[in-house]
C-alpha positions in Angstrom: -129.2 85.4 -36.4 -130.1 88.4 -34.9 -129.5 89.0 -31.0 -133.0 88.8 -29.9 -133.6 85.7 -31.5 -130.5 84.6 -29.3 -131.9 85.4 -26.3 -134.9 84.0 -26.9 -133.2 80.6 -27.5 -131.3 80.9 -24.0 -134.8 81.7 -22.5 -136.0 78.5 -24.0 -133.0 77.1 -22.5 -134.1 77.6 -19.1 -137.8 76.9 -19.7 -137.0 73.4 -20.6 -134.7 72.5 -18.0 -136.1 72.4 -14.3 -135.3 70.2 -10.7 -137.4 67.4 -9.8 -137.0 64.9 -6.6 -136.8 61.5 -7.8 -137.4 58.2 -5.3 -134.6 55.8 -6.2 -134.4 53.7 -3.5 -136.6 52.5 -0.6 -136.5 55.6 2.1 -134.3 57.6 -0.6 -134.9 60.7 -2.4 -132.5 62.2 -4.8 -132.8 65.7 -6.8 -132.4 65.4 -10.6 -132.8 67.8 -13.8 -136.0 67.0 -15.7 -134.9 68.4 -19.4 -138.2 68.8 -21.5 -137.9 68.5 -25.3 -139.6 71.1 -26.8 -140.3 69.7 -30.4 -142.1 72.5 -31.4 -138.7 74.3 -32.2 -137.6 74.1 -36.0 -134.7 72.4 -37.0 -133.0 75.3 -37.8 -133.0 77.1 -34.5 -131.9 73.8 -32.5 -129.1 73.5 -35.3 -128.1 77.5 -34.9 -128.0 77.1 -31.2 -125.9 74.2 -31.1 -123.8 76.4 -33.8 -123.7 79.6 -32.0 -122.8 77.5 -28.3 -119.9 75.4 -30.1 -118.6 78.7 -31.6 -119.9 81.8 -32.0 -117.9 83.2 -34.9 -119.0 80.3 -37.3 -121.9 81.0 -39.5 -122.0 77.8 -41.9 -122.9 74.1 -40.7 -122.3 71.1 -43.4 -123.0 67.6 -43.5 -119.7 65.2 -44.0 -120.8 65.1 -47.4 -120.7 68.8 -47.6 -124.6 69.6 -47.7 -125.5 72.7 -46.3 -127.5 71.9 -42.8 -127.2 75.1 -41.5 -126.9 79.2 -42.4 -127.2 82.7 -41.1 -128.6 85.1 -43.5 -125.2 87.1 -44.0 -123.8 83.8 -44.7 -126.2 82.8 -47.5 -126.1 86.2 -48.8 -122.6 85.6 -49.2 -122.7 82.6 -51.0 -125.3 84.2 -53.5 -123.2 86.9 -54.3 -120.3 84.5 -55.6 -123.4 82.6 -56.8 -125.9 84.4 -57.9 -129.5 82.7 -58.6 -128.7 79.5 -57.0 -131.2 78.2 -54.3 -130.5 77.7 -50.7 -129.9 73.9 -51.4 -127.6 74.2 -53.8 -125.2 76.0 -52.1 -122.7 73.0 -50.5 -119.2 73.5 -49.0 -117.8 72.6 -52.4 -119.3 75.6 -53.2 -116.8 77.7 -51.3 -113.9 75.8 -52.3 -115.4 76.5 -55.9 -115.6 80.1 -55.7 -111.7 80.2 -55.4 -109.5 80.8 -58.5 -106.5 78.1 -58.7 -104.0 77.5 -61.1 -104.7 74.1 -61.4 -108.1 75.0 -62.1 -111.3 72.6 -61.1 -108.8 69.6 -60.6 -106.8 72.0 -57.3 -110.0 72.8 -56.0 -111.3 69.2 -55.7 -108.0 68.4 -54.1 -108.4 71.1 -51.6 -111.9 70.2 -50.8 -111.1 66.6 -50.0 -108.0 67.6 -48.0 -110.3 69.7 -45.6 -112.9 66.9 -45.5 -110.7 64.4 -44.5 -109.0 67.1 -41.7 -112.3 67.8 -40.1 -114.3 64.8 -40.3 -111.6 62.0 -40.2 -109.3 63.5 -38.4 -111.3 65.9 -36.4 -109.0 68.8 -36.6 -109.7 72.6 -37.1 -108.6 73.3 -40.4 -108.2 76.6 -42.6 -107.9 77.3 -46.5 -107.1 80.5 -47.8 -107.9 80.9 -51.4 -108.1 84.0 -54.2 -111.2 84.7 -56.0 -112.6 87.4 -58.3 -114.5 90.2 -57.0 -118.0 90.8 -58.6 -118.2 93.6 -57.5 -114.9 95.6 -59.1 -113.2 92.6 -60.8 -109.9 92.5 -58.6 -108.9 89.8 -57.0 -109.5 89.5 -53.3 -108.6 86.9 -50.7 -110.7 85.1 -48.1 -110.2 82.4 -45.6 -112.3 79.0 -44.8 -112.1 78.2 -41.4 -113.7 74.9 -40.8 -114.3 73.1 -37.4 -115.5 69.8 -36.4 -119.2 69.6 -34.9 -118.9 67.8 -31.9 -121.9 67.0 -29.4 -120.1 65.9 -26.8 -118.8 69.4 -26.6 -122.4 71.2 -26.9 -124.2 69.1 -23.9 -120.7 69.4 -22.0 -120.6 73.2 -22.4 -123.7 74.4 -20.7 -124.7 71.4 -18.3 -123.1 71.3 -15.2 -121.3 68.1 -14.5 -124.1 66.5 -11.8 -127.2 67.7 -14.1 -125.2 66.4 -17.2 -124.7 62.9 -15.4 -128.0 63.2 -13.9 -129.6 63.7 -17.6 -127.7 60.9 -18.5 -129.1 58.6 -16.3 -132.7 60.0 -17.1 -131.8 59.1 -20.7 -130.9 55.8 -20.3 -134.3 55.3 -18.2 -136.3 57.1 -20.4 -137.5 59.3 -18.1 -138.0 62.4 -20.5 -141.4 64.2 -20.7 -142.1 65.4 -24.4 -144.8 67.6 -26.2 -148.3 66.0 -26.5 -147.9 67.0 -30.2 -145.2 64.5 -30.8 -145.4 60.9 -31.0 -144.3 58.5 -28.1 -142.0 56.8 -30.7 -140.9 60.2 -32.2 -139.8 60.9 -29.0 -137.8 58.0 -28.3 -135.8 58.1 -31.4 -134.9 62.0 -30.5 -133.6 60.5 -27.2 -131.7 57.7 -28.4 -130.3 59.9 -30.7 -129.1 62.5 -28.2 -128.1 59.7 -25.6 -125.6 58.1 -28.7 -124.2 62.0 -28.8 -123.5 62.2 -25.5 -120.7 59.1 -26.0 -120.0 59.7 -29.8 -116.4 61.8 -30.2 -116.9 62.0 -33.8 -118.4 65.3 -35.3 -121.8 65.5 -35.5 -125.1 67.1 -36.8 -127.4 67.6 -33.0 -130.4 66.7 -35.4 -129.4 63.9 -37.5 -126.4 62.3 -35.1 -124.2 62.6 -38.1 -120.9 64.4 -38.5 -120.9 68.0 -39.3 -118.7 71.1 -39.9 -118.8 74.1 -38.6 -117.6 76.9 -41.1 -116.6 80.6 -41.3 -115.7 82.5 -44.6 -114.2 86.0 -44.0 -112.1 88.4 -45.9 -108.3 88.6 -45.7 -107.5 90.9 -48.6 -106.4 93.4 -46.3 -103.9 90.9 -44.6 -102.4 89.8 -47.7 -102.0 92.9 -49.2 -99.8 93.9 -46.0 -98.0 90.5 -46.3 -97.0 91.2 -49.7 -95.9 94.6 -48.8 -94.2 92.8 -46.2 -92.3 90.8 -48.5 -91.3 93.9 -50.9 -89.7 95.6 -47.7 -87.9 92.5 -46.4 -86.5 92.2 -50.3 -85.8 96.0 -50.3 -84.0 95.5 -46.7 -82.0 92.4 -48.0 -80.9 94.5 -50.7 -80.1 97.3 -48.3 -78.0 94.7 -46.1 -76.3 93.5 -49.5 -75.0 96.6 -50.5 -74.1 98.0 -47.0 -72.4 94.8 -46.9 -70.8 95.5 -50.3 -69.7 99.1 -48.9 -68.2 97.6 -46.0 -66.0 95.4 -48.0 -65.1 98.0 -50.0 -64.4 100.6 -47.0 -62.2 97.8 -45.2 -60.0 97.4 -48.8 -59.7 101.3 -48.9 -58.6 101.1 -45.5 -56.0 98.4 -46.0 -55.0 100.4 -49.5 -54.5 103.7 -47.4 -52.7 102.0 -44.5 -50.2 100.4 -47.0 -50.0 103.8 -48.7 -49.7 105.2 -45.3 -46.4 102.9 -44.3 -45.0 103.3 -47.9 -45.5 107.1 -46.9 -43.6 106.8 -44.0 -40.9 104.3 -45.6 -39.9 107.4 -48.1 -40.2 109.7 -45.4 -37.4 108.1 -43.4 -35.3 107.3 -46.1 -35.7 111.3 -47.3 -34.8 112.4 -43.3 -32.2 109.4 -43.6 -30.9 111.0 -46.8 -30.9 114.7 -45.5 -29.3 114.5 -42.2 -26.7 111.6 -42.7 -23.3 113.3 -43.4 -22.2 113.0 -47.2 -18.9 112.3 -48.8 -20.8 111.7 -52.1 -20.4 114.3 -54.8 -23.2 115.2 -56.5 -22.6 115.5 -60.3 -26.4 116.1 -61.2 -26.9 119.3 -63.3 -29.8 121.8 -62.9 -31.5 119.9 -65.9 -30.7 116.4 -64.5 -32.6 117.7 -61.6 -35.3 119.0 -63.3 -35.7 115.7 -65.2 -35.3 113.5 -62.3 -38.1 115.9 -60.6 -40.6 115.2 -63.9 -39.9 111.5 -64.3 -41.2 111.1 -60.7 -44.8 113.2 -61.2 -45.0 111.2 -64.5 -44.7 108.3 -63.1 -47.6 108.9 -60.7 -45.4 109.3 -57.6 -45.7 112.9 -55.4 -42.0 114.2 -55.0 -41.1 115.5 -51.6 -41.7 119.2 -50.8 -37.8 119.9 -50.2 -36.7 118.5 -53.5 -39.6 121.1 -55.0 -38.1 123.9 -53.0 -34.2 123.3 -53.8 -35.1 123.0 -57.4 -37.0 126.4 -57.2 -33.9 128.2 -55.5 -31.3 126.8 -58.1 -33.4 127.6 -61.0 -34.3 131.3 -59.6 -30.5 131.8 -59.4 -29.7 134.2 -62.2 -26.0 132.9 -62.2 -27.0 129.3 -62.3 -25.0 127.1 -65.1 -27.6 124.5 -66.6 -25.2 122.2 -67.7 -22.6 122.6 -64.7 -23.3 120.6 -61.4 -24.6 123.0 -58.7 -22.6 124.3 -56.2 -19.3 122.9 -57.9 -16.5 124.9 -56.1 -18.5 124.6 -52.8 -19.1 120.6 -53.4 -15.1 120.7 -54.2 -14.2 122.4 -51.4 -16.5 120.6 -48.7 -15.3 117.6 -50.0 -11.7 118.3 -49.1 -12.8 119.7 -45.6 -15.2 117.1 -44.4 -13.4 114.1 -45.5 -11.0 112.0 -43.2 -9.1 110.5 -46.4 -6.6 112.0 -48.7 -7.9 113.6 -51.6 -8.1 111.3 -54.9 -6.2 112.1 -58.3 -9.2 112.6 -60.8 -8.1 109.7 -62.4 -9.0 107.6 -59.6 -12.6 109.1 -59.9 -12.5 108.3 -63.6 -11.6 104.8 -63.0 -14.3 104.4 -60.2 -16.7 106.0 -62.7 -15.8 103.3 -65.2 -16.6 100.4 -62.9 -19.3 101.6 -62.0 -21.0 101.8 -65.5 -19.6 98.6 -66.2 -21.5 97.2 -63.0 -24.8 98.5 -63.5 -24.4 98.8 -67.0 -27.0 101.5 -67.6 -27.0 105.0 -66.3 -30.7 105.4 -65.6 -31.7 104.9 -61.8 -33.8 107.6 -61.6 -36.1 106.3 -64.2 -35.8 102.7 -63.1 -36.6 103.8 -59.6 -39.5 105.6 -60.3 -41.3 103.2 -62.3 -40.4 100.2 -60.3 -40.9 99.0 -56.6 -37.6 99.3 -55.1 -37.8 95.6 -53.9 -37.9 94.3 -57.5 -35.3 96.4 -58.6 -32.2 94.1 -57.8 -34.5 91.3 -60.0 -35.2 93.9 -62.6 -31.6 94.7 -63.3 -30.6 91.3 -63.3 -33.2 90.4 -66.0 -31.9 93.8 -68.0 -28.4 92.5 -68.2 -29.7 89.1 -69.5 -32.0 91.0 -72.0 -28.3 92.8 -73.5 -27.2 89.5 -74.4 -29.0 86.6 -74.6 -31.0 85.6 -77.6 -33.4 83.5 -75.4 -34.6 86.4 -73.1 -37.4 85.7 -70.5 -39.6 88.3 -71.6 -42.5 87.0 -69.7 -40.6 87.1 -66.0 -39.4 90.6 -67.0 -42.8 92.0 -67.6 -44.5 90.2 -64.1 -41.7 92.5 -62.2 -42.4 95.4 -64.5 -46.1 95.5 -64.8 -47.2 98.4 -66.7 -44.0 99.6 -67.5 -42.2 96.5 -69.6 -41.6 98.2 -72.6 -40.8 101.9 -71.6 -38.2 100.1 -69.1 -36.7 97.8 -71.5 -36.5 100.0 -74.7 -34.8 102.9 -73.0 -32.2 100.9 -71.4 -31.5 98.6 -74.7 -31.0 102.1 -76.5 -28.9 103.4 -73.7 -26.5 99.9 -74.4 -26.2 100.2 -77.6 -24.8 103.6 -77.4 -27.2 104.9 -80.3 -27.9 107.6 -78.2 -24.5 109.1 -77.2 -24.0 112.3 -78.9 -27.7 112.8 -79.9 -28.3 115.0 -77.3 -32.0 113.9 -77.0 -34.4 115.4 -74.5 -34.1 112.3 -72.5 -37.2 113.1 -70.1 -39.5 113.7 -73.0 -38.5 110.6 -74.6 -39.4 108.8 -71.0 -42.6 110.8 -71.4 -43.0 109.3 -75.1 -41.5 105.9 -74.1 -44.4 105.4 -71.4 -47.2 106.6 -73.8 -45.9 104.0 -76.0 -46.6 101.7 -73.4 -50.2 102.4 -72.4 -51.2 102.3 -75.9 -50.7 98.6 -76.3 -54.1 96.9 -74.5 -52.8 94.0 -71.7 -56.3 92.2 -72.4 -55.3 91.5 -76.2 -53.6 87.9 -76.1 -50.4 88.3 -78.4 -50.2 91.6 -80.0 -49.8 93.8 -76.5 -46.4 95.3 -75.1 -44.8 92.3 -73.5 -44.7 90.7 -77.7 -43.6 94.4 -78.7 -40.9 94.1 -75.7 -39.6 90.9 -77.2 -39.7 91.9 -80.1 -37.5 95.2 -79.0 -35.0 92.8 -77.5 -34.7 90.5 -80.4 -34.1 93.8 -82.7 -31.2 94.7 -80.0 -29.4 91.5 -80.4 -29.8 91.5 -84.2 -27.9 95.0 -84.0 -26.1 94.8 -81.3 -25.0 91.0 -81.3 -25.7 89.5 -84.7 -23.0 91.3 -86.8 -25.2 94.3 -87.9 -23.5 96.9 -86.2 -20.3 95.2 -86.2 -20.7 94.9 -90.2 -21.2 99.0 -90.5 -24.4 98.1 -92.5 -26.2 101.0 -90.6 -25.3 104.5 -89.2 -26.9 106.0 -86.5 -30.0 107.4 -87.8 -30.7 103.7 -89.4 -30.1 102.4 -85.9 -32.4 105.1 -83.7 -35.1 104.1 -87.0 -34.8 100.5 -86.3 -35.0 100.4 -82.6 -38.2 102.8 -83.1 -39.9 100.7 -85.5 -39.6 97.5 -82.9 -41.2 100.3 -80.5 -44.0 101.5 -82.1 -44.4 98.4 -84.9 -47.7 97.2 -83.0 -49.0 100.3 -81.7 -52.7 100.8 -81.0 -53.2 97.0 -82.7 -56.6 95.5 -81.7 -56.3 91.8 -82.0 -57.8 91.7 -85.2 -56.1 91.5 -88.7 -56.0 93.8 -92.0 -58.5 90.9 -93.5 -61.1 91.6 -91.0 -60.5 95.0 -91.1 -61.3 95.8 -94.7 -64.1 93.0 -94.9 -65.9 94.9 -92.3 -65.4 98.3 -93.6 -63.3 99.5 -90.8 -62.4 102.9 -91.0 -59.0 102.1 -90.9 -59.7 100.3 -93.9 -61.2 103.2 -95.5 -58.7 105.5 -94.5 -55.8 103.6 -96.1 -57.4 102.3 -99.1 -57.4 98.4 -98.0 -53.3 98.7 -98.2 -52.0 97.6 -95.4 -54.1 99.7 -93.0 -53.0 98.2 -89.6 -49.3 98.9 -90.1 -50.2 102.1 -91.6 -52.1 103.1 -88.5 -48.7 102.0 -86.0 -46.6 104.9 -87.9 -49.3 107.3 -87.6 -50.5 106.9 -84.4 -47.1 107.1 -83.0 -46.0 109.7 -84.9 -48.8 111.8 -83.9 -48.0 111.1 -80.1 -44.2 112.2 -80.8 -45.2 115.5 -82.3 -46.9 116.3 -79.0 -44.6 119.2 -77.2 -44.0 116.7 -74.0 -42.7 113.7 -76.3 -40.9 115.6 -79.0 -37.7 114.4 -77.7 -35.3 115.8 -80.5 -33.5 119.2 -79.7 -32.0 121.3 -82.4 -28.5 119.8 -81.5 -29.7 116.2 -81.9 -29.8 115.9 -85.8 -29.9 117.3 -88.8 -33.4 117.4 -90.7 -31.6 114.9 -93.2 -30.9 112.5 -90.5 -34.1 112.9 -89.0 -36.0 112.0 -92.4 -33.5 109.0 -93.1 -34.6 107.2 -89.7 -38.0 107.9 -89.9 -37.9 106.8 -93.5 -36.2 103.6 -92.3 -38.9 102.9 -89.5 -41.9 103.3 -91.9 -40.1 101.1 -94.2 -40.0 98.4 -91.7 -43.1 98.6 -90.0 -45.2 98.1 -93.2 -42.8 95.6 -94.3 -44.2 93.5 -91.1 -47.6 93.2 -93.2 -46.9 89.2 -93.5 -49.1 89.9 -97.5 -45.5 91.3 -98.3 -43.5 89.1 -96.9 -42.3 87.0 -100.0 -41.8 90.3 -102.1 -39.5 91.6 -99.2 -37.6 88.4 -99.2 -36.5 88.6 -102.6 -36.5 91.9 -102.6 -33.6 91.4 -99.6 -31.8 88.4 -101.7 -31.6 90.6 -105.1 -29.8 93.2 -103.4 -27.6 90.8 -102.0 -27.1 89.0 -104.8 -27.9 86.0 -103.0 -30.3 83.1 -104.7 -33.9 82.8 -103.7 -33.9 80.6 -100.5 -37.6 78.7 -100.7 -36.9 75.7 -98.3 -35.6 75.2 -94.8 -32.5 73.4 -95.8 -30.9 75.3 -98.6 -27.5 77.3 -97.4 -25.3 79.6 -99.4 -21.9 80.8 -98.7 -21.1 83.7 -96.7 -20.1 86.6 -99.4 -18.4 90.1 -98.5 -20.3 93.6 -99.6 -19.6 97.3 -100.0 -22.1 98.2 -97.7 -21.9 101.8 -99.4 -23.4 100.6 -102.5 -26.4 99.1 -100.7 -29.7 101.7 -100.3 -30.2 102.3 -97.0 -33.7 100.9 -97.0 -32.4 98.0 -98.2 -30.3 97.2 -95.2 -32.7 97.1 -92.6 -35.2 95.1 -94.7 -35.2 92.0 -92.5 -34.0 93.2 -89.3 -37.9 94.0 -87.7 -39.9 91.0 -89.9 -37.5 88.5 -87.8 -37.6 90.2 -84.6 -41.4 90.3 -85.2 -41.7 86.3 -85.0 -38.6 86.1 -82.8 -40.2 83.7 -80.8 -39.6 81.1 -83.3 -36.0 81.2 -81.7 -36.8 81.2 -78.0 -36.9 78.7 -75.8 -39.2 75.9 -76.8 -41.5 76.7 -73.6 -41.6 80.5 -74.3 -42.2 79.8 -77.9 -44.9 77.5 -77.3 -46.5 79.8 -75.0 -46.1 82.6 -77.8 -47.9 80.2 -80.2 -51.1 79.6 -78.0 -51.5 83.5 -77.1 -51.5 83.9 -80.8 -54.0 80.5 -81.4 -56.2 82.3 -79.0 -56.2 85.6 -80.7 -57.1 84.0 -83.6 -59.8 82.2 -82.0 -61.5 85.4 -81.0 -61.3 87.0 -84.6 -63.0 83.9 -85.8 -66.2 84.0 -83.0 -66.1 87.8 -83.9 -66.8 86.8 -87.7 -69.1 84.0 -86.4 -70.9 86.9 -85.1 -70.8 88.9 -87.7 -72.4 86.2 -90.4 -68.9 86.1 -92.0 -66.7 83.0 -93.4 -64.5 82.2 -90.6 -60.7 82.5 -91.7 -58.5 80.2 -91.7 -56.8 78.9 -88.5 -59.6 81.2 -86.8 -62.1 78.4 -86.0 -62.5 77.7 -82.3 -64.7 74.5 -83.4 -61.8 73.1 -84.9 -59.0 70.9 -83.0 -55.5 72.2 -83.1 -56.3 75.6 -84.7 -53.3 78.0 -85.5 -50.7 75.1 -84.4 -51.6 72.5 -86.7 -49.6 74.9 -88.9 -46.7 75.0 -87.2 -44.5 72.9 -89.6 -45.8 74.6 -92.8 -44.9 78.1 -91.2 -41.6 77.0 -90.1 -40.5 75.6 -93.4 -42.1 78.2 -95.5 -41.5 81.3 -93.6 -39.5 81.0 -90.7 -36.8 79.3 -91.7 -36.1 81.0 -95.2 -36.4 84.0 -93.6 -33.5 83.5 -90.5 -31.3 81.5 -93.2 -31.4 84.6 -95.5 -30.5 86.7 -92.5 -27.8 84.7 -91.0 -26.1 84.2 -94.3 -25.3 87.9 -94.4 -24.9 88.1 -90.8 -23.3 85.2 -89.4 -23.3 86.1 -85.9 -26.8 85.7 -86.0 -26.5 82.0 -86.2 -27.6 81.4 -82.6 -31.1 82.8 -83.7 -31.2 80.3 -86.5 -30.4 77.4 -84.5 -33.0 78.2 -81.6 -35.5 78.2 -84.8 -34.5 75.2 -86.0 -34.4 73.5 -82.6 -38.1 74.9 -82.6 -38.8 72.9 -85.9 -37.8 69.4 -84.5 -39.5 69.9 -81.3 -43.2 70.6 -83.6 -42.0 67.7 -85.9 -41.2 65.3 -83.3 -44.9 66.1 -81.8 -46.4 66.0 -85.7 -44.6 62.7 -85.9 -45.9 61.4 -82.6 -49.4 62.4 -82.9 -49.5 60.8 -86.9 -51.0 57.1 -85.8 -53.2 59.0 -83.0 -54.9 60.7 -85.5 -54.9 58.3 -88.4 -56.6 55.8 -86.0 -59.4 58.2 -84.7 -60.1 58.9 -88.1 -60.2 55.1 -89.0 -62.4 54.7 -86.0 -64.9 57.6 -87.3 -65.1 56.0 -90.4 -66.2 52.9 -88.9 
């Protein structure tokens, strides 16, 4: 409706409303307002005027049934845009809802329509409904809002009649004192007055013409609003992610702050220790040679620590002097003189120093304090030393406790200690600094995520090798000279180097580069030797010196190590066992219950490689002799490694190897009885027949065998019962 048309309607209202004087009683005249109903005005004009006065923003009026009662031209034009070619009569309130794009289709549109009608017509509520629709102009999705109000006629009259006039008007209507245009009949005028009178008192939403419920509607575009909402939502998501990132950064910074504080405290403690060590008066004798000091300095760097600057300056001063004897304690004469002058005690004879040194060696049991201090936390050194003493003499060493006390250095610390204890390094003149480098690289070559073949397993093999050599009667029998002993220790150290947790069969089946390189012949074992040898040949790991051994002795140690490492391939087990028994003229042992008497041997007539055939093989499965809890722990670790290989075989579409199917109950642990009877007990029996001092290890194996046997007997009835139930 144009502004001119609205002004004309306002003037019309003023024209049909004028005051009159009415005698209401004898001698009493009141002033009233007479309302003239101009019946020549169109119904459309009446509805548009009522709609405008009720709410100027609305552009459409519908009945309670959804039929169109009135609309301005722009609203009709918008409806025709969405439903081109439709007649005015065909535009309904339902038409507006049908314009939307609903995921539930027509059913969802009908539900939305019924819900809106119920709210506006029945409950007399204002209602808003948002809906998307497809633009016919550009095909894009747009959003519109349908704003619906109830058309309350009492609101209409009370909106433009003063209170007194409104009451007068009501009275006039009740007395039927209205004047009507001559062009209309009196009956029509009375009916219209009755409708108007009813509208005054009816609270329902009504059409001012038909006195029936009506709905005012305004439809407008909210696409930009929805786009802003979407942008705001995305921005909120970005801000939330930024908040989470900042929180994570904050946590990281707090952790880093804590780490730096701990490091600062540690450095402060070290500094205080250095200051105490520097300024406290000493009466001890510094027996370290320049070489010892240099090696200690390098070991500190290798272990990841930072040596004190003062130590570096002192070392530089010592080495830069032209008259420095590298193999003599620094300032030997000055120390002797200062010791005599500064000490309040009488000088002791050299025999007493020698005796004290021997006692200290007996107490500490090893001569590598610098190496141990560099790799182990000071608070753990007492526990580590206690465990090392146990490792030197126990057939059932708790290697897991030792691994927890020496994380990352378990193998290197244990190996260095045990070879020192064995005496194999005496007179070898090895470069111990380079040996330590080699040991730490060996430690790093074992993956801690591999359940079984890791550095802890290798440490247990090294410890069992040491026990067999030093306490099992092998060294006592003089079966091995020093090169063979060193080759045996070295084989124990590297026998699983860079093991990936997959066996030889898997490498061969998958055409692994190692299998191709070694022609499918023990690819893992060949790789262990080759990879460890390459590390040994690195300049900072070549621990042999010209004074160590002759080339022949070095070759003998290497051949011994290669033979023993290749012998750990279980496919060669029975061949090696038969070869061992033939070399020492032993009858074949094929069961767990056969025993043969010990016989004396002439070791000079035995080939060097035959003397060490079973040492690493027994040590490699040495957990069979451990205490039962440790043995079971190793068994389940090996079972998990088997299951992981089975998982990979399943993923590659390969047949799952025996005992490696995770879906089959028991896994590897089902075969323990057979493994003990066929492999374990005959192997250790053959060794103890030759070296009787190794009897404790056989006793440990038999004890674990009895545990598995008892468990098998206990689970037998339950297994039969389960099978019977399954069959039923």
